[in-house]
C-alpha positions as CSV (number, residue, x, y, z in Angstrom):
1,M,4.5,14.7,5.3
2,D,6.4,14.7,8.5
3,K,7.7,11.2,9.5
4,D,6.5,11.8,13.1
5,E,2.9,12.1,11.8
6,L,2.9,8.8,9.9
7,V,1.4,5.4,10.9
8,V,1.6,2.0,9.3
9,V,-1.7,0.8,7.9
10,Y,-0.4,-2.2,5.9
11,T,2.6,-4.5,5.8
12,A,3.2,-6.2,2.4
13,M,5.5,-8.9,1.4
14,G,7.5,-7.3,-1.5
15,E,7.6,-3.9,-3.0
16,L,5.2,-4.8,-5.9
17,N,2.4,-5.7,-3.5
18,A,3.1,-2.5,-1.5
19,D,2.9,-0.4,-4.6
20,V,-0.6,-1.8,-5.4
21,I,-1.8,-0.8,-1.9
22,K,-0.1,2.6,-2.2
23,G,-1.8,3.1,-5.5
24,K,-5.2,2.2,-4.1
25,L,-4.8,4.7,-1.3
26,E,-3.5,7.5,-3.5
27,S,-6.3,7.0,-6.0
28,A,-8.7,7.7,-3.1
29,G,-6.7,10.9,-2.3
30,I,-4.8,9.5,0.7
31,P,-1.1,10.3,0.5
32,A,1.1,7.2,1.2
33,L,4.7,6.3,1.6
34,L,6.6,3.0,1.5
35,Q,9.2,2.0,4.0
36,L,11.4,-0.9,2.9
37,Q,13.0,-3.1,5.5
38,S,16.0,-3.9,3.5
39,E,18.5,-1.3,2.5
40,N,20.4,-3.9,0.4
41,V,21.5,-3.4,-3.2
42,F,19.9,-6.7,-4.0
43,P,16.1,-6.8,-3.4
44,M,15.2,-9.4,-0.8
45,S,11.8,-10.9,-0.4
46,V,12.4,-13.4,2.3
47,G,11.0,-13.1,5.8
48,E,11.2,-9.7,7.4
49,M,13.7,-8.5,4.8
50,G,10.9,-8.6,2.2
51,E,8.5,-6.6,4.3
52,V,7.4,-3.2,3.0
53,K,5.3,-1.0,5.3
54,V,2.7,1.4,3.9
55,L,2.4,4.6,5.8
56,V,-0.2,7.3,5.8
57,P,-0.7,10.5,7.8
58,K,-2.1,9.8,11.2
59,Q,-5.2,11.9,10.6
60,R,-6.0,9.7,7.6
61,E,-5.4,6.4,9.3
62,Q,-9.1,5.4,9.9
63,E,-10.0,6.3,6.3
64,A,-7.1,4.3,4.9
65,R,-7.9,1.2,7.0
66,A,-11.5,1.4,6.0
67,L,-10.6,1.6,2.3
68,L,-8.2,-1.4,2.6
69,E,-10.9,-3.5,4.3
70,E,-13.3,-3.0,1.3
71,P,-13.4,-6.0,-1.1
72,P,-12.0,-5.3,-4.5
73,D,-14.4,-4.1,-7.2
74,V,-14.2,-7.2,-9.4
75,D,-16.5,-5.8,-12.1
76,A,-14.3,-2.9,-12.7
77,E,-11.3,-5.2,-13.5
78,E,-13.1,-7.4,-16.0
79,P,-12.5,-6.5,-19.7
80,Q,-15.6,-5.6,-21.6
81,E,-16.5,-7.8,-24.6
82,S,-16.4,-6.1,-28.0
83,S,-19.3,-6.5,-30.4
């Protein structure tokens, strides 16, 4: 992916939250990259220093935004009871 062709579709507080969003996009076949605000050796999660931007190719922007607007599938996350 060329950086000139990337757009921000989500800004997360912290890398863990951004990884979840990135995983959701990638599982739908949308390539995604993370851009951390802090280049510090110590991870910061305070204010703007904790922001992580999720970027996708410009041609997939609308598809990515639509996917992120969908409510989570709660039924898929619930463990099934064993008999």
